[in-house]
BAFI-3210 file (N, C-alpha, C; in Angstrom, 3 decimals, decimal comma, padded with zeros to 6 digits):
// residues 292
n [1|2|3|4|5|6|7|8|9|10|11|12|13|14|15|16|17|18|19|20|21|22|23|24|25|26|27|28|29|30|31|32|33|34|35|36|37|38|39|40|41|42|43|44|45|46|47|48|49|50|51|52|53|54|55|56|57|58|59|60|61|62|63|64|65|66|67|68|69|70|71|72|73|74|75|76|77|78|79|80|81|82|83|84|85|86|87|88|89|90|91|92|93|94|95|96|97|98|99|100|101|102|103|104|105|106|107|108|109|110|111|112|113|114|115|116|117|118|119|120|121|122|123|124|125|126|127|128|129|130|131|132|133|134|135|136|137|138|139|140|141|142|143|144|145|146|147|148|149|150|151|152|153|154|155|156|157|158|159|160|161|162|163|164|165|166|167|168|169|170|171|172|173|174|175|176|177|178|179|180|181|182|183|184|185|186|187|188|189|190|191|192|193|194|195|196|197|198|199|200|201|202|203|204|205|206|207|208|209|210|211|212|213|214|215|216|217|218|219|220|221|222|223|224|225|226|227|228|229|230|231|232|233|234|235|236|237|238|239|240|241|242|243|244|245|246|247|248|249|250|251|252|253|254|255|256|257|258|259|260|261|262|263|264|265|266|267|268|269|270|271|272|273|274|275|276|277|278|279|280|281|282|283|284|285|286|287|288|289|290|291|292]
n.u [012,121|009,532|006,201|004,841|006,216|005,670|002,875|002,728|004,008|002,226|-000,035|001,009|001,579|-000,968|-002,087|-000,484|-001,212|-003,894|-003,468|-002,187|-004,202|-005,902|-004,456|-002,696|-000,270|003,024|005,621|008,396|009,045|010,095|008,236|006,743|005,049|003,115|001,136|-002,413|-004,302|-006,840|-007,627|-009,026|-009,370|-009,742|-011,780|-013,484|-014,804|-013,612|-010,548|-008,529|-005,110|-001,785|001,137|004,467|006,162|007,522|006,788|007,185|005,147|003,252|004,526|004,706|002,000|001,334|002,963|002,174|-000,559|-001,854|-001,910|-000,805|-003,074|-004,828|-004,412|-005,372|-008,030|-008,895|-008,480|-010,319|-012,760|-012,850|-012,735|-015,238|-016,801|-015,425|-014,775|-012,941|-009,997|-006,588|-003,742|-000,609|002,418|001,821|002,734|002,210|-000,487|-002,372|-003,819|-005,065|-006,594|-008,399|-009,827|-010,876|-012,550|-014,402|-015,506|-016,886|-018,038|-016,304|-013,307|-010,200|-007,056|-003,880|-000,489|002,614|005,956|007,926|008,864|008,456|006,795|004,660|003,864|002,809|000,749|-000,893|-001,579|-003,131|-005,211|-006,584|-007,071|-008,983|-010,962|-011,235|-012,114|-012,286|-009,961|-007,357|-004,306|-001,073|002,015|004,109|006,177|005,167|005,945|007,350|008,076|007,795|008,944|011,696|013,317|015,826|015,163|015,519|015,769|015,727|017,693|016,410|016,718|016,609|015,308|012,938|010,027|010,554|009,615|010,444|011,013|012,818|013,491|016,273|019,603|021,516|024,394|024,511|021,827|018,937|017,848|015,965|014,473|012,055|008,942|008,309|005,957|003,797|000,780|-000,996|-000,546|-001,889|-004,504|-006,121|-006,935|-009,248|-011,254|-011,681|-013,504|-015,117|-014,125|-011,489|-009,374|-006,168|-003,278|000,117|003,130|006,225|008,931|010,760|010,341|008,313|007,928|008,421|006,264|004,110|004,581|004,088|001,384|-000,236|-002,710|-004,443|-003,956|-005,023|-007,682|-007,905|-007,574|-008,161|-005,341|-003,183|000,020|003,402|006,474|009,942|011,708|012,846|013,464|011,849|009,343|009,199|009,021|006,652|004,851|004,806|003,445|000,980|-000,121|-001,414|-003,686|-005,223|-004,836|-004,881|-002,825|-002,316|-001,007|-000,942|-001,764|-001,220|-001,739|-002,929|-005,055|-005,697|-006,050|-003,839|-003,605|-001,238|001,202|002,362|003,403|005,831|009,015|008,952|010,094|012,163|012,823|010,832|009,261|006,578|005,845|004,565|004,243|002,723|000,995|-001,836|-003,428|-005,675|-008,496|-010,774|-013,271|-012,888|-014,918|-015,699|-013,365|-013,256|-015,535|-014,746|-012,629|-014,067|-015,356|-017,620]
n.v [-005,757|-006,486|-005,675|-008,066|-009,906|-008,797|-009,096|-011,872|-012,314|-011,089|-012,729|-015,162|-014,483|-013,930|-016,438|-017,816|-016,459|-017,240|-019,971|-019,893|-018,870|-020,997|-022,834|-024,455|-023,867|-024,506|-025,306|-023,282|-022,086|-019,153|-016,121|-013,791|-010,777|-008,952|-006,214|-005,680|-006,700|-008,248|-007,807|-009,711|-010,569|-009,596|-008,157|-006,398|-004,624|-005,915|-004,737|-003,166|-003,657|-002,790|-004,060|-003,877|-005,995|-005,066|-004,578|-005,512|-006,322|-007,457|-009,760|-011,062|-011,456|-013,206|-015,383|-016,166|-015,857|-014,154|-011,236|-009,732|-010,784|-010,720|-008,178|-006,701|-007,550|-006,497|-003,793|-003,362|-003,946|-001,945|000,286|000,441|001,666|003,932|007,460|008,991|008,489|007,651|006,739|006,216|006,083|004,700|003,267|001,388|001,293|-000,645|-000,781|001,730|001,561|-000,495|000,726|002,977|001,772|000,596|002,817|004,966|007,345|008,795|010,689|009,310|009,513|009,251|008,915|009,105|009,302|008,225|008,541|006,655|004,658|006,333|007,149|004,752|004,377|006,507|005,673|003,446|004,704|006,128|004,062|002,617|004,472|006,183|008,787|009,647|008,973|010,568|011,537|012,142|013,335|013,309|013,200|012,404|014,419|015,941|018,551|021,233|021,478|020,587|017,482|014,908|011,656|008,095|004,778|001,175|-000,415|-002,434|-005,499|-005,393|-002,990|-002,851|-001,508|-000,073|-001,108|000,085|003,068|005,782|008,664|010,710|010,075|007,272|005,176|003,144|003,142|004,184|007,576|010,619|013,899|015,196|016,703|017,547|017,434|018,218|016,510|017,971|020,578|020,795|021,183|019,026|017,384|018,319|017,452|014,775|013,562|011,706|009,107|008,205|006,297|004,936|003,973|003,137|002,815|003,230|002,681|003,016|005,657|006,017|007,273|009,920|010,380|010,058|012,230|014,201|014,184|015,122|016,419|014,698|012,371|013,097|012,651|010,025|007,773|004,540|002,523|000,919|-000,282|-000,615|-001,433|-001,591|-000,669|-000,280|001,953|003,961|002,804|002,906|005,675|006,251|004,731|006,253|008,443|007,323|006,226|008,173|008,596|006,374|004,039|000,626|-002,163|-004,472|-007,454|-008,397|-011,353|-012,721|-015,141|-016,794|-015,285|-013,572|-011,212|-010,369|-009,379|-006,996|-005,709|-003,325|-001,332|-002,889|-003,505|-005,258|-008,419|-008,472|-010,826|-012,595|-015,570|-015,814|-013,343|-011,475|-008,471|-006,218|-004,159|-003,413|-000,563|000,763|002,378|001,121|-000,732|-004,012|-005,772|-004,770|-005,173|-007,968|-008,476|-007,235|-008,894|-011,158|-010,378|-008,812]
n.w [-029,247|-031,435|-032,773|-033,324|-031,734|-029,243|-029,079|-029,010|-026,575|-024,809|-025,147|-024,177|-021,526|-020,522|-020,707|-018,859|-016,541|-016,303|-015,881|-013,402|-011,784|-011,861|-010,545|-011,966|-013,075|-014,317|-012,038|-010,993|-013,435|-015,180|-014,947|-017,012|-017,629|-019,827|-020,664|-020,027|-017,139|-015,157|-011,781|-009,390|-006,603|-004,117|-001,448|-002,949|-005,820|-008,985|-010,504|-013,078|-014,033|-015,180|-016,751|-017,893|-017,784|-015,565|-012,977|-009,754|-007,973|-009,621|-010,513|-008,057|-007,483|-009,554|-009,004|-006,392|-006,259|-004,561|-002,395|000,397|001,959|004,307|005,351|003,199|003,284|005,770|005,195|003,053|004,330|006,252|004,612|003,484|005,395|006,129|006,634|005,394|003,417|003,282|001,476|002,073|000,644|-001,758|-003,965|-006,897|-006,527|-005,385|-002,894|-002,958|-005,329|-004,696|-002,579|-003,910|-005,759|-004,077|-002,822|-004,502|-003,843|-002,348|-001,871|-002,512|-001,287|-002,545|-001,927|-003,446|-004,006|-005,714|-009,005|-011,078|-010,028|-009,414|-011,973|-012,976|-011,151|-011,918|-014,508|-013,805|-012,444|-014,517|-016,267|-014,914|-014,708|-012,446|-011,062|-008,490|-007,244|-005,903|-006,755|-005,382|-006,094|-004,100|-001,120|002,139|004,799|007,710|007,278|004,874|001,473|-000,656|-001,413|-001,670|-002,893|-002,789|-004,178|-004,243|-006,699|-009,154|-010,913|-014,454|-014,518|-013,077|-011,454|-008,383|-005,086|-002,835|-001,581|-000,273|001,780|001,070|-000,236|-001,400|-001,879|-004,836|-005,388|-007,255|-007,808|-007,175|-007,205|-005,006|-003,959|-000,589|002,030|004,805|005,718|007,235|006,392|003,996|004,545|004,543|006,621|007,810|006,157|006,418|008,104|010,818|011,097|009,825|007,538|007,206|005,397|005,802|004,299|004,044|004,007|006,276|007,007|008,819|011,354|010,706|008,980|010,768|012,448|010,632|010,222|012,302|012,782|011,493|012,937|015,370|014,927|015,396|013,522|011,919|011,287|009,061|009,101|008,045|009,446|010,202|012,031|015,169|016,982|015,801|016,183|018,984|019,439|018,064|019,558|021,908|020,991|020,347|022,682|024,477|022,963|023,100|021,601|020,450|019,538|016,913|015,591|012,191|010,828|007,888|006,278|008,166|008,745|010,945|013,641|016,048|019,358|020,618|022,920|022,194|019,352|017,379|015,774|012,708|011,409|008,677|007,427|007,832|007,105|006,441|005,661|007,334|007,742|008,265|010,660|012,732|013,866|016,150|017,725|018,211|020,055|021,593|020,763|018,277|016,866|016,812|015,272|012,930|012,157|011,557|009,360|009,531]
ca.u [010,876|008,606|004,791|004,467|006,782|004,937|001,559|002,936|004,335|000,982|-000,870|001,620|001,435|-002,370|-002,276|000,139|-002,038|-005,049|-002,978|-001,933|-005,484|-006,488|-003,539|-002,144|000,947|004,237|006,439|009,777|009,265|010,048|006,970|006,781|003,705|002,992|-000,218|-003,424|-004,911|-007,869|-007,366|-010,322|-009,062|-009,958|-013,170|-013,849|-015,011|-012,350|-009,980|-007,524|-003,750|-000,952|002,549|005,364|007,132|008,368|006,184|007,386|003,910|002,588|005,200|004,311|000,618|001,280|003,597|001,488|-002,007|-002,424|-001,073|-001,186|-004,510|-005,672|-004,322|-006,307|-009,391|-009,175|-008,555|-011,577|-013,885|-012,868|-012,982|-016,680|-017,440|-014,544|-015,217|-011,833|-009,009|-005,260|-002,792|000,687|003,325|000,840|003,382|001,399|-001,850|-003,327|-004,723|-005,856|-007,565|-009,456|-010,655|-011,594|-013,613|-015,425|-016,112|-016,930|-018,557|-015,300|-011,987|-009,140|-005,817|-002,738|000,779|003,710|006,980|008,748|008,242|008,071|005,601|003,571|003,382|001,956|-000,447|-001,754|-002,121|-004,184|-006,354|-007,353|-007,482|-010,194|-011,899|-011,450|-011,921|-012,230|-008,617|-006,591|-002,913|-000,160|003,387|004,918|006,433|004,618|007,094|006,963|008,391|007,544|010,144|012,118|014,304|016,238|014,676|016,232|015,085|016,554|017,782|015,964|017,169|015,707|014,626|011,610|009,583|010,902|008,593|011,108|011,492|013,120|014,019|017,724|020,304|022,395|025,156|023,937|020,380|018,440|017,405|015,248|014,094|010,605|008,366|007,924|005,000|002,933|-000,639|-001,676|-000,400|-002,801|-005,866|-006,883|-007,447|-010,606|-012,209|-011,637|-014,620|-014,898|-013,525|-010,613|-008,595|-004,851|-002,243|001,453|004,194|007,141|010,323|011,589|009,970|007,017|007,850|008,308|004,879|003,247|004,784|003,553|-000,078|-000,739|-004,140|-005,128|-003,817|-005,953|-008,986|-007,767|-007,949|-007,638|-004,085|-002,387|001,366|004,557|007,659|011,020|012,684|012,352|013,414|010,657|008,196|009,168|008,531|005,243|004,086|004,630|002,417|-000,302|-000,644|-002,421|-004,873|-006,005|-004,694|-004,452|-001,977|-002,563|-000,249|-001,782|-001,267|-001,825|-002,274|-003,808|-006,198|-005,963|-005,504|-003,343|-003,282|000,135|001,333|002,709|003,975|007,216|009,588|008,751|011,279|012,120|013,051|009,677|008,898|005,164|005,668|003,624|004,929|001,809|000,332|-003,080|-003,576|-007,077|-009,103|-012,053|-013,393|-012,559|-016,031|-015,631|-012,201|-013,668|-016,472|-013,955|-011,902|-015,028|-015,934|-018,934]
ca.v [-006,520|-005,874|-005,829|-009,470|-010,538|-008,279|-009,738|-013,245|-012,265|-010,784|-013,940|-016,155|-014,067|-014,106|-017,877|-018,186|-015,914|-018,133|-021,207|-019,642|-018,743|-022,334|-023,695|-025,438|-023,355|-025,285|-024,714|-022,957|-021,408|-017,693|-015,524|-012,438|-010,331|-007,740|-005,822|-005,446|-007,864|-007,940|-008,319|-010,003|-011,474|-008,895|-007,901|-005,158|-004,903|-006,124|-003,577|-003,482|-003,175|-002,896|-004,342|-004,077|-006,874|-004,169|-004,318|-006,685|-006,793|-008,318|-011,054|-011,703|-011,903|-014,356|-016,516|-016,603|-015,763|-013,330|-010,119|-009,253|-011,101|-010,278|-006,720|-006,199|-007,801|-005,485|-002,510|-003,276|-003,918|-000,623|001,299|000,517|002,541|005,052|008,789|009,565|007,422|008,054|005,664|006,907|005,090|003,937|002,518|001,382|001,624|-001,718|-000,376|002,872|001,105|-001,222|001,689|003,817|000,958|000,386|004,063|005,998|008,566|009,334|010,952|008,456|010,261|008,347|009,640|008,274|010,182|007,577|008,961|005,518|004,084|007,298|007,096|003,577|004,688|007,354|004,804|002,630|005,575|006,414|002,782|002,198|005,588|006,477|010,222|009,891|008,677|011,804|011,143|013,189|012,909|013,917|012,414|012,991|014,803|016,910|019,883|021,489|021,797|019,566|016,570|013,774|010,334|007,018|003,485|000,045|-000,721|-003,798|-006,053|-005,155|-001,710|-003,004|-000,460|-000,427|-000,946|000,628|004,429|006,407|010,019|010,715|009,344|006,218|004,566|001,952|003,263|005,244|008,701|011,708|014,983|015,227|017,652|016,969|018,315|017,584|016,433|019,055|021,801|020,829|021,396|017,817|016,724|018,761|016,841|013,316|013,042|011,187|007,781|008,018|005,067|005,301|002,947|003,737|001,895|004,285|002,232|003,584|007,039|005,954|008,298|011,197|010,488|010,280|013,607|015,080|014,072|015,262|016,734|013,457|011,447|013,532|012,062|008,618|006,901|003,179|002,602|-000,266|000,260|-001,512|-000,817|-002,515|000,141|-000,236|003,307|004,649|002,212|003,428|007,055|006,209|004,258|007,378|009,295|006,625|005,864|009,118|008,581|005,181|003,031|-000,758|-002,617|-005,867|-008,051|-008,938|-012,617|-012,715|-016,436|-017,299|-014,364|-013,247|-010,044|-010,799|-008,212|-006,797|-004,674|-002,082|-001,456|-003,345|-003,689|-006,582|-009,097|-008,488|-012,187|-013,415|-016,389|-015,641|-011,959|-010,760|-007,209|-005,140|-004,129|-002,650|000,341|001,173|002,673|000,412|-001,700|-005,396|-006,401|-004,335|-005,834|-009,342|-008,429|-006,901|-010,116|-012,115|-009,817|-008,228]
ca.w [-029,399|-032,388|-032,407|-033,360|-030,532|-028,093|-029,050|-028,561|-025,149|-024,097|-025,162|-023,292|-020,135|-020,155|-020,512|-017,586|-015,474|-016,171|-015,273|-011,977|-011,091|-011,795|-009,810|-012,897|-013,710|-014,015|-010,979|-011,274|-014,702|-015,053|-015,356|-017,521|-017,945|-020,621|-020,998|-018,997|-016,512|-014,163|-010,439|-008,770|-005,499|-002,859|-001,085|-003,626|-007,243|-009,708|-011,183|-014,073|-013,839|-016,373|-016,522|-019,021|-017,140|-014,785|-011,674|-008,898|-007,358|-010,595|-010,444|-006,801|-007,648|-010,449|-008,343|-005,179|-006,395|-003,508|-001,982|001,727|001,897|005,417|005,385|002,197|003,760|006,795|004,484|002,317|005,276|006,874|003,587|003,246|006,380|006,444|006,223|004,636|003,196|002,841|001,176|002,118|000,101|-002,533|-005,029|-008,126|-006,171|-005,100|-001,812|-003,433|-006,326|-003,990|-001,852|-004,864|-006,329|-003,054|-002,378|-005,554|-003,253|-001,443|-002,438|-001,983|-001,479|-002,674|-001,918|-003,962|-004,567|-006,736|-010,276|-011,905|-009,405|-009,553|-013,356|-013,113|-010,375|-012,744|-015,551|-013,196|-012,155|-015,727|-016,824|-014,205|-014,703|-011,028|-010,838|-007,053|-006,751|-005,979|-006,622|-004,931|-006,380|-003,036|000,080|003,357|005,605|008,741|006,785|003,460|000,720|-001,609|-000,847|-002,490|-002,521|-003,476|-004,123|-004,629|-008,128|-009,419|-012,197|-015,568|-014,401|-012,501|-010,548|-007,009|-004,051|-001,657|-001,789|001,011|001,712|001,131|-001,287|-000,907|-002,971|-005,440|-005,527|-008,123|-006,999|-007,819|-006,300|-004,843|-003,011|000,703|002,694|005,802|005,365|007,934|005,627|002,848|005,006|004,235|007,817|008,096|005,223|006,555|008,892|012,167|011,119|008,662|007,366|006,692|005,213|005,770|003,864|003,601|004,014|007,331|007,332|009,517|012,398|010,005|008,511|011,932|012,884|009,588|010,137|013,660|012,772|011,129|014,063|016,416|014,607|015,789|012,393|011,814|010,547|008,725|008,986|007,953|010,037|010,560|012,768|016,545|017,559|015,296|016,881|020,355|019,391|017,661|020,711|022,829|020,398|020,287|024,006|024,993|022,112|023,392|020,554|020,634|018,436|016,542|014,491|011,129|010,304|006,564|005,844|009,229|008,744|012,341|014,303|017,359|020,187|021,041|023,933|021,527|018,014|017,377|014,442|012,133|010,907|007,211|006,948|008,216|005,937|006,101|005,213|008,194|007,962|008,630|011,961|012,708|015,002|016,188|019,020|018,259|021,151|021,252|020,052|016,880|016,270|016,537|014,140|011,745|011,794|011,000|008,126|009,800]
c.u [009,967|007,156|004,364|004,979|006,035|003,568|001,668|003,229|003,091|000,099|-000,316|001,432|-000,005|-002,683|-001,692|-000,662|-003,255|-004,643|-002,746|-003,232|-006,158|-005,603|-002,854|-000,844|002,138|005,095|007,828|010,036|009,202|008,746|007,225|005,357|003,755|001,513|-001,121|-003,886|-005,894|-007,519|-008,698|-010,100|-009,292|-011,443|-013,609|-014,157|-013,668|-011,865|-008,852|-006,166|-002,968|000,481|003,277|006,529|008,083|007,823|006,323|006,101|003,142|003,211|004,798|002,892|000,539|001,930|002,730|-000,026|-002,666|-001,470|-001,599|-002,671|-005,333|-005,573|-005,302|-007,753|-009,793|-009,361|-009,901|-012,776|-013,995|-013,191|-014,468|-017,341|-016,599|-015,130|-014,135|-010,736|-007,716|-004,401|-001,417|001,784|002,530|001,475|002,485|-000,095|-002,824|-004,315|-005,631|-006,939|-008,721|-010,398|-011,489|-012,739|-014,759|-016,197|-016,076|-017,436|-017,513|-014,001|-010,948|-007,821|-004,625|-001,459|001,899|004,773|007,853|008,139|007,780|006,824|004,411|002,990|002,462|000,665|-001,419|-002,363|-003,303|-005,420|-007,211|-007,826|-008,807|-011,235|-012,272|-011,155|-011,841|-010,879|-007,761|-005,125|-002,037|001,272|004,374|005,178|005,841|005,769|006,656|007,263|007,982|008,858|010,413|013,192|014,687|015,547|015,489|015,458|016,021|016,523|017,397|016,406|016,132|014,956|013,234|011,296|009,840|009,717|009,195|011,703|011,684|013,662|015,530|018,316|021,248|023,138|024,454|022,446|020,050|017,903|016,671|015,026|012,576|010,200|008,046|006,987|004,221|001,498|-001,400|-001,673|-001,335|-004,230|-006,744|-007,559|-008,893|-011,663|-012,384|-012,737|-014,191|-014,198|-012,664|-009,910|-007,287|-004,003|-000,899|002,468|005,280|008,607|011,195|011,231|008,673|006,877|007,686|006,877|003,931|003,366|004,174|002,035|-000,721|-002,230|-004,970|-005,101|-004,757|-007,362|-009,050|-008,218|-007,527|-006,415|-003,528|-000,991|002,393|005,755|008,662|012,042|012,195|012,391|012,216|009,404|008,070|008,596|007,055|004,369|003,819|003,562|001,034|-000,943|-001,669|-003,721|-005,714|-005,914|-004,349|-003,710|-002,246|-001,582|-001,238|-001,122|-001,976|-002,484|-003,201|-005,070|-006,648|-005,389|-005,129|-002,974|-001,811|000,165|001,617|003,230|005,442|007,695|009,356|010,053|011,226|012,344|011,928|009,220|007,443|004,838|004,594|004,260|004,016|001,270|-000,857|-003,185|-005,000|-007,497|-010,452|-012,098|-013,187|-013,671|-016,027|-014,465|-012,548|-014,598|-015,734|-013,196|-012,817|-015,715|-017,287|-018,858]
c.v [-005,798|-006,190|-007,289|-010,205|-010,082|-008,943|-011,183|-013,289|-011,982|-012,019|-014,993|-015,777|-014,206|-015,587|-018,321|-017,665|-016,796|-019,447|-021,028|-019,549|-020,094|-023,310|-024,731|-024,969|-024,231|-024,566|-024,375|-022,241|-019,890|-017,138|-014,104|-012,034|-009,000|-007,461|-005,669|-006,770|-007,399|-008,591|-008,478|-010,998|-010,834|-008,651|-006,536|-005,517|-005,093|-004,828|-004,031|-002,916|-003,407|-003,211|-004,450|-004,966|-006,066|-003,878|-005,559|-007,222|-007,704|-009,714|-011,802|-012,245|-013,160|-015,589|-017,075|-016,620|-014,935|-012,186|-009,594|-009,529|-010,598|-008,773|-006,113|-006,421|-006,761|-004,118|-002,349|-003,186|-002,558|000,468|001,502|001,526|003,774|006,369|009,541|008,520|008,010|006,811|006,313|005,897|004,140|003,005|002,533|001,370|000,527|-001,313|000,768|002,450|000,368|-000,259|002,537|003,065|000,772|001,654|005,132|007,339|009,338|009,604|010,086|009,136|009,306|009,169|008,714|009,160|009,553|007,866|007,808|004,835|005,022|007,272|005,900|003,744|005,521|006,563|004,009|003,463|005,760|005,132|002,328|003,312|005,982|007,950|010,557|009,524|009,924|011,471|012,345|012,715|013,491|012,896|013,138|013,189|015,844|018,357|020,007|021,828|020,773|018,719|015,527|012,523|009,299|005,726|002,406|-000,158|-002,181|-004,240|-005,786|-003,848|-001,790|-001,880|-000,892|-000,230|-000,370|001,991|005,099|007,810|009,966|009,918|008,340|005,604|003,313|001,990|004,353|006,371|009,734|012,788|015,003|016,360|016,902|017,957|017,548|017,525|017,582|020,326|021,892|021,166|020,173|017,224|017,084|018,145|015,343|012,724|012,428|009,839|007,561|006,655|005,440|004,044|003,644|002,650|002,749|003,955|002,973|004,992|007,115|007,061|009,672|011,426|010,766|011,715|014,599|015,080|014,174|015,580|015,519|012,490|011,816|013,019|010,588|007,662|005,459|003,240|001,207|000,237|-000,858|-000,785|-001,887|-001,846|000,365|001,150|004,122|004,128|002,770|004,846|007,102|005,726|005,383|008,337|008,653|006,410|006,865|009,113|007,320|004,077|001,655|-001,185|-004,093|-006,279|-008,603|-010,201|-012,881|-014,044|-017,046|-016,455|-014,065|-011,890|-010,460|-009,576|-008,191|-005,704|-003,316|-002,374|-001,863|-003,525|-005,113|-007,122|-009,135|-009,870|-013,138|-014,238|-016,244|-014,215|-011,222|-009,445|-006,115|-005,305|-003,177|-001,854|000,870|001,510|001,971|-000,544|-003,121|-006,077|-006,010|-004,979|-007,277|-009,385|-008,118|-008,122|-011,129|-011,583|-009,202|-006,705]
c.w [-030,388|-031,994|-032,382|-032,123|-029,282|-027,981|-028,581|-027,074|-024,316|-024,023|-024,202|-021,830|-019,659|-019,913|-019,178|-016,404|-015,241|-015,527|-013,780|-011,204|-010,934|-011,024|-010,677|-013,558|-013,353|-012,989|-011,502|-012,583|-014,500|-015,609|-015,837|-017,866|-018,670|-020,857|-019,783|-018,393|-015,451|-012,843|-009,720|-007,637|-004,130|-002,622|-001,632|-005,072|-007,949|-010,342|-012,110|-013,672|-015,127|-015,962|-017,854|-018,571|-016,265|-013,393|-010,781|-008,283|-008,299|-010,564|-009,179|-006,903|-008,492|-009,843|-007,218|-005,309|-005,318|-003,205|-000,656|002,000|003,071|005,627|004,391|002,615|004,801|006,146|003,783|003,252|005,950|005,855|003,344|004,180|006,728|005,950|005,454|004,535|002,632|002,623|001,039|001,802|-000,773|-003,554|-006,274|-007,824|-005,800|-004,009|-002,270|-004,414|-005,664|-003,284|-002,805|-005,530|-005,332|-002,728|-003,464|-005,040|-002,470|-002,201|-001,735|-002,301|-001,428|-002,811|-002,382|-004,621|-005,643|-008,109|-011,148|-011,336|-009,558|-010,966|-013,570|-012,308|-011,193|-013,897|-014,996|-012,868|-013,404|-016,413|-016,218|-014,092|-013,276|-010,758|-009,356|-006,445|-006,986|-005,726|-006,288|-005,177|-005,379|-001,947|001,279|004,340|006,620|008,326|005,324|002,766|-000,346|-000,954|-001,881|-001,980|-003,288|-003,316|-004,646|-006,142|-008,323|-010,807|-013,276|-015,493|-013,814|-011,516|-009,116|-006,078|-002,783|-001,939|-000,441|000,787|001,910|-000,019|-000,657|-002,083|-003,504|-005,601|-006,539|-007,261|-007,848|-006,774|-006,207|-003,916|-001,731|001,386|003,744|005,308|006,018|007,090|004,437|003,249|004,842|005,466|008,103|007,206|005,462|007,429|010,208|012,207|009,870|008,696|006,674|006,516|005,089|005,433|003,224|003,867|005,017|007,744|008,133|010,573|011,776|009,535|009,673|012,429|011,894|009,519|011,517|013,702|012,397|012,294|015,207|016,176|014,970|014,670|012,626|010,907|010,301|008,405|008,869|008,545|010,450|011,480|014,194|017,173|017,072|015,986|018,292|020,382|019,001|018,810|021,702|022,311|020,488|021,661|024,527|024,199|022,291|022,368|021,112|019,377|018,188|015,441|013,475|010,595|008,981|006,205|006,887|009,359|010,174|012,698|015,719|018,181|020,601|022,102|023,300|020,124|018,116|015,939|013,963|011,570|009,380|006,615|007,339|007,010|005,522|005,678|006,016|008,632|008,501|010,047|011,879|013,998|015,010|017,612|019,157|019,447|020,660|020,457|018,571|016,172|015,939|015,336|012,853|011,246|011,113|009,744|008,312|009,852]
res [m|n|m|k|e|l|q|a|a|i|a|a|s|q|q|r|l|a|q|h|r|a|g|k|a|p|a|g|e|p|i|k|h|y|g|y|f|e|l|d|m|f|e|c|p|p|f|l|m|f|s|n|n|d|a|p|v|v|h|y|l|m|h|s|g|t|f|e|p|f|s|m|a|i|w|c|r|l|a|v|r|a|t|g|i|l|d|i|g|a|n|v|g|i|y|s|l|a|a|a|k|l|r|p|d|l|s|i|h|a|y|e|p|n|p|y|a|f|a|r|l|r|v|h|k|f|l|n|d|l|s|n|l|i|e|h|p|v|a|v|h|r|k|s|g|v|a|s|i|s|w|f|v|r|a|g|g|h|i|s|s|g|t|m|i|g|t|a|p|g|k|d|s|a|i|t|i|i|e|p|i|d|g|t|g|l|a|g|t|l|g|l|r|p|l|v|k|i|d|v|e|g|a|e|l|n|v|m|e|a|m|q|e|v|l|a|l|r|p|d|i|i|i|e|t|f|h|q|p|s|c|d|a|i|n|a|m|l|k|p|l|g|y|s|v|y|a|i|h|e|l|k|r|k|l|i|p|k|a|e|l|t|a|c|d|p|k|d|p|e|h|d|y|n|q|f|l|s|v|r|p|a|a|e|i|r|a|l|t|e|g|k]
***
């Protein structure tokens, strides 16, 4: 692709993005996006992102016009009042960018071991001039050291949104640093009401074990998990701390109380993958749902 072709592709992708936002894009046509675009669909100031037609989240945004809408609403509402914020499994940084835009007074810590996703996260940090976004190119783990990580190979070399510790046939891989959050001394800086997002492709229990000092602060947590044995172990950790569990219904924009954390269905047609863990009283949960 030469410069003239690239400029034409950027112009076409910007036009398609405008059509999607207006609900006028032709159905079924392939979408490619090159260049910068502004994301202004969450309860936070707009922020800029970049794609070289290699970020699946961009394609999802352009197809659907949204991304985890109620999880993002809960995240933004809590970020406004949080005393510390951790995004564990940040990928290219949507949650981190929203929090950093909302809280320029607060350090937002984003953990992402996938080197390609981390590189795009860093681009987004400097693109938006977010000096308060502190990026960590590491995997949160109960031990310190180095480990292999792997991720799903996507057609066209697209940045994967699924990175896991260990190697597996048919997956790209790299070496990363692994470390517990406790070992960084970070827990002592998070205040009385931290906010945490965990999206780590099966390593949820490992992350929980690695952040015991943070967990003792009883943070609000948005978590994605598809592994029931991990859920069972996490439930045993959460029960003594007084946590309640809620299913996040993205399109219905509801928090539904649950008896405990359970594995989500990866084939859920509504993509309700996230769950909310909190020690807040029921009245605060209702107010949070209503945006108060």
